[in-house]
VEXFIPA-318016 format. One record per residue (C-alpha): residue in one letter; x, y, z. Coordinates in steps of 0.05 Angstrom, whole numbers, padded with zeros to 5 digits, always signed. Each point is the difference from the previous one (the first is absolute). Layout:
N
AXYZ;...
//
This chain:
246
X-00096+00384-00500;X+00065-00044-00002;X+00061+00017-00032;X+00062-00051+00004;X+00063+00022+00005;X+00060-00043+00002;X+00076+00032+00021;X+00060-00043+00014;X-00033-00064-00016;X-00054+00006+00056;X-00076+00017-00030;X-00030+00042+00039;X-00083+00011-00007;X-00023+00072+00015;X-00074+00003+00023;X-00048+00059+00009;X-00049+00003+00048;X-00059+00052+00018;X+00011+00030+00064;X-00050-00027+00051;X-00040+00055+00032;X+00011+00023+00068;X+00065-00014+00051;X+00028-00052+00050;X-00023+00009+00060;X+00034+00019+00068;X+00008-00052+00059;X+00007+00064+00049;X-00061+00030-00025;X-00054-00013+00039;X-00052+00038-00056;X+00031-00052-00050;X+00020-00061+00045;X-00068-00017+00032;X-00059-00045-00004;X-00037+00023-00060;X+00066-00013-00040;X+00014-00067+00029;X-00077-00026-00017;X+00009+00024-00064;X+00071-00033-00011;X-00034-00064+00018;X-00056+00014-00051;X+00032+00001-00054;X+00042-00059+00012;X-00065-00026+00005;X-00024+00024-00060;X+00066-00028-00032;X-00011-00065+00025;X-00066-00003-00029;X+00014+00010-00070;X+00068-00041+00015;X-00045-00068+00012;X-00036+00011-00075;X+00057+00014-00032;X+00023-00056-00046;X+00057+00001-00044;X-00002+00007-00070;X+00062-00030-00017;X+00036-00041+00054;X+00061+00002-00032;X+00007+00067+00025;X-00009+00011+00069;X+00023+00025+00070;X+00034-00057+00043;X-00031-00039+00047;X+00012+00006+00070;X+00052-00049+00011;X+00038+00031-00060;X+00016+00061+00031;X+00075+00029-00002;X-00007-00029+00078;X+00011-00066-00026;X+00053+00014-00044;X+00083-00021+00015;X+00013+00083-00006;X-00045+00011+00062;X+00020-00063+00042;X+00026+00013+00059;X+00077-00012+00017;X+00019-00054+00065;X+00009+00048+00041;X-00075+00020-00008;X-00026-00076+00004;X-00049+00006+00058;X-00031+00055-00045;X+00003-00040-00057;X-00024-00064+00037;X-00062+00044+00026;X-00019+00019-00074;X-00006-00071-00019;X-00039-00017+00058;X-00042+00060-00021;X-00014-00016-00068;X-00017-00073+00015;X-00056+00024+00041;X-00024+00044-00062;X+00003-00064-00042;X-00055-00024+00035;X-00051+00058-00006;X-00057-00006-00050;X-00004+00031-00067;X-00067+00026-00035;X-00024+00060-00028;X-00016+00023+00059;X+00056+00003+00037;X+00058+00001-00045;X+00020+00038-00066;X+00032+00061-00018;X+00024+00043+00052;X+00038+00071-00003;X+00050-00026+00051;X+00030+00059+00022;X-00056+00038+00023;X+00024+00045+00046;X-00009+00069+00017;X+00054+00035-00039;X-00036-00037-00064;X-00052+00035-00009;X-00030+00077-00009;X-00060+00033+00035;X-00046+00052-00033;X-00067+00028+00038;X+00007-00066+00044;X+00000-00051-00061;X+00068-00051-00015;X+00036+00000-00059;X+00044-00064+00003;X+00063+00001-00035;X+00069-00043-00007;X-00026-00075-00023;X+00070-00018-00015;X-00014-00056+00050;X-00061-00038-00021;X-00009-00069+00017;X-00042-00053-00002;X-00014-00014+00080;X-00048-00001+00061;X-00046+00059+00000;X+00021+00002+00081;X+00072+00008-00016;X-00020+00074-00037;X-00042+00016+00066;X+00069-00022+00048;X+00046+00041-00047;X-00045+00057+00011;X-00001-00010+00074;X+00079-00010+00007;X+00024+00065-00032;X-00054+00038+00031;X+00035-00016+00069;X+00058+00024-00028;X-00033+00067+00009;X+00018-00010+00071;X+00069-00009+00023;X+00016-00077+00024;X+00026+00029+00064;X-00065+00021+00021;X-00044-00072+00001;X-00055+00028+00047;X-00019+00050-00047;X+00010-00038-00052;X-00048-00061+00017;X-00046+00054+00012;X+00003+00033-00070;X-00005-00069-00021;X-00065-00012+00025;X-00024+00074-00023;X+00028-00017-00065;X-00029-00069-00014;X-00067+00015+00022;X-00020+00055-00054;X+00036-00037-00058;X-00030-00060+00018;X-00078+00027-00004;X+00027+00029-00059;X+00031-00057-00032;X-00066-00030+00019;X-00052+00044-00032;X+00029-00028-00061;X+00022-00071+00011;X-00021-00048+00047;X+00058-00022+00047;X-00014-00064+00031;X+00031-00012+00076;X+00040-00060-00026;X+00049+00052-00043;X-00008+00060+00059;X+00035-00059+00035;X+00051-00014-00051;X+00018+00084+00012;X+00069-00013+00050;X+00020-00058-00044;X+00004+00056-00063;X+00022+00052+00037;X+00063-00048+00023;X+00013-00020-00067;X-00001+00070-00021;X+00048+00022+00054;X+00056-00056-00023;X-00017+00020-00075;X+00025+00070+00025;X+00063-00030+00037;X+00011-00032-00074;X-00006+00062-00034;X+00041+00040+00040;X+00064-00047+00019;X-00004-00001-00082;X-00002+00077-00022;X+00048+00009+00064;X+00064-00025-00006;X+00028-00008+00071;X+00070+00036-00024;X-00047+00059-00020;X-00056+00002+00051;X-00010+00059+00044;X-00007-00001+00073;X-00086+00004-00012;X+00002-00054-00038;X+00049-00047+00037;X-00050+00012+00058;X-00063-00011-00035;X+00027-00068-00025;X+00025-00022+00061;X-00069+00022+00041;X-00034-00039-00063;X+00045-00055+00010;X-00009-00013+00077;X-00081+00003-00013;X-00003-00050-00052;X+00054-00044+00038;X-00027+00005+00068;X-00081-00007-00033;X-00020+00062+00029;X-00073+00022-00021;X+00002+00076-00022;X-00064+00007+00015;X-00039-00034+00068;X-00078+00001-00028;X-00062-00042-00008;X-00011+00008-00068;X-00066-00031+00001;X-00018+00052+00052;X+00021+00047-00052;X-00048-00022-00054;X-00055-00002+00043;
//
């Protein structure tokens, strides 16, 4: 199912997939974007992490990157001097991650982009797509990514609504996750760190793909908002995460 095409000294790989069943969910539709979906979303992720924890590489030469081999650690994604404070925050955050424990129950191969635009739903069941970004990371990072992007369904100007939604999303999501994989309180307490990690990663990503000379107003406003919250260490979600767990 792979075809190789060479064009103007560039090699392309054409890959054929079977289309996943179902469709993307609509966050504006309560019949689709609800507690049942959030529970199943978490449960599906928990299933994946259980399998990842038992996964053994058949050939260590062919493997996905470790967390600190991600593109955001490369020179290509290093921010310019004008973004020095954001880059400093990034280095402080990654230094903190370096001290976290790694074992089969907490660290392994994750999807790394498991948000609501990367799965289809049919009859209440989820089919996950787009595994391009898979990486070896802490499992709690996958959870943080889902929470971070679910919040994007609420306008960033509606801080109170975002706050309320964060709880109504996280409760069923973590309940579903816990049906498949135990999530110790220690890792729940680290969720704010990984949500910040995703926030800075997103800033680095958008800064790279939206060059200054080609940005539109909405892109500029998003980058300015992200930069402001990062530089001023503004918490995106004010929540007692251990209370959510109970």
